N, C-alpha and C positions, 0 to 999 in steps of 0.2 A: 212304622206307624199304621199303615193300612192293615197289615196282618193282625195287629193287636185288636182291630175292629172286625176281624173275620173276612176281610177283603183280600182275595188272592188274585193276582194278575195272571193271565195266561200268555201275555205277550208284552214286551217293553221295546219300543222303537226309539233309538237315539241317533241324532245327527250330530257329528262333531266336525266342524269346518276344517280345523287343522288336524292333519294326520298325527296320531299319537301312539297307536298300537294298543293292544289289549292290556298289556302289563302296566303301561302308564295310566290307562283309563281306570284300572282297578286299584291303583296304588293307594294305600291307606284304608281300603275297605276291609272290614273283618272277613276272614275266610268263610265263615258260615253264611254271611250275606252274599258273598260272591257265589258260593256253591248253590244258593237258592235262586239267584237272579240270572246268572250267566246262561243257563240252558234256555231261558225264555227271552233273551236279549237279541235284538237285531241291531247290530252296531254298524252304523254308516260312518266309518272312519275316514276322515278327509273328504267328506261330502257336505257342501254348503246347502243349507235350507234355501229354497227358492220360493219367491212369492208368485211366480207365474202359475196360474190355475192349472195348466196342463202339464206342469213339470212333475216327474215322478218323485222329486225331492221337495214337494210342497206338502207339509204335514196335514193341511186341511184336505187335500186330495186323498191322502191316506185315510184320514178319519171318515170322510164321506164314503169311501169304498169299503171300509172295514167295520164301522161302528153302526149297529142297528139302534133303533129308537129305545129298545129295552136293554141295551148294553150299558155298562158303567165304564165310560171312557174318561181318562184323565189326560189333560193336555197342559204341559208346562212349557211356556214360551220364555226363553232367555237367550237370545242370540246377539244382543248388543249391536244391532243394525236397525235403527229407528225406522227407516223406510220399509224394510222387509217386515219388521214386527208390526208396523201400522197396517200394512196391506193384509197380513195374516189375521190380525184382529178384525179388520173390516170383513174379511171373508167369513170368519167365525160368526160375526153378528148377522151376516146375510144368510147363513145356512139354516 
């Protein structure tokens, strides 16, 4: 979808709380999509997102450290833990 609008990502960072391995992660993805995305993917397999601001596994910390004001950064939040999601949304609002 983004590529059709001329938007090309230089990095994609994913946290998967339950370890699943790369083959399971890519299961069902067309080979051409995998070939395009895998080289820019940082896959945190078996690493839970943390709400603590100082945690290296806090996506907001990553965004603050790596996204400049003139960057186009996309953040998708779907971790099914309301307490963590709420804390991350609050951090996003405050940033």
